[in-house]
N, C-alpha and C positions, 0 to 999 in steps of 0.2 A: 370425880365429882358425883355427888348423889343425884339420883333422879327421883323427884317427888311428884306425885299426881294427886290432885284434889278431885275426887269423884263426886259429881252431882250436877244438877241442872243450873246452878247459880242462885239458889235460894239463900236466905239469910244464914241458915245453918252451914251451908257449904262455904259461904264467905267467912264465917267465923272460924272454920277449920283452916282456911287459907291464912287468916290473920294470925292464928296461933302458931301455925307452921313457920311463917315468915319471922315471927318474933323469936321462936326457938332457934331457928337458923342463925339469926343475928346474935342472940345471946351466946350461942356455941361457937360463933365465928366460923361457920361452915358455909361452903359454897354448894349450891344445888341448882339444878334446872327444875323450876317449878312449873308444872303444866296443869291446866284445868281440863278435865275430861267431862264433857257435857253430853256426849252421844250415849243415849240410853242403852243401845246394843253393846257398845264397848264397855260400859259400866257393868252390865250383866255378865258379859264375857269374862270379866275379872272376878266374878263370883259375888258381886255386891247387888243384892236385891232391893235394899232400902238405903237411901243416901242420908247423910253424907258418908263418904268413904275417904280413906287416906292410904295411899300406896307409896312405898319407898323401895326404889330399885325393883319395881314391878312385883313387889310382894305386898298384898293388902295387910296392913297392920291394924286397921280400925275400920269398922263399918257400922252403919245404922245408928250412930250417935256422935256427939261432939266430945272428943277426948279432952282431957285437961292439958294445960301447958306442960305439966310435969310428965304426963304420958308421952306427949309429942317429943319432948326433949329426950326421954329415954329411948324412944324408937329411933330417933336420929343418931344418938350416941352409939347405939348398937349397930346400926347400919354403917356408920362411919368406921367403926372398929373392924367390921368385916370387909371393908373396901381395901 
């Protein structure tokens, strides 16, 4: 199962990244543990200085912007293929 982390304080942009991620997971019929990481020190520790961020299997795949649904789908497909 994939591990997905939404990195951010819970702002509208972070919520949008979560919505896109959940939609992509549903479209791909993939199971994943989705976590929200809101602790600023943990977010910085992952190398994200500006939120929102998205990490899959502890690898940051997008930061400082909202990815498109197509981008999120691609990130998830790639991570699933490597699992």
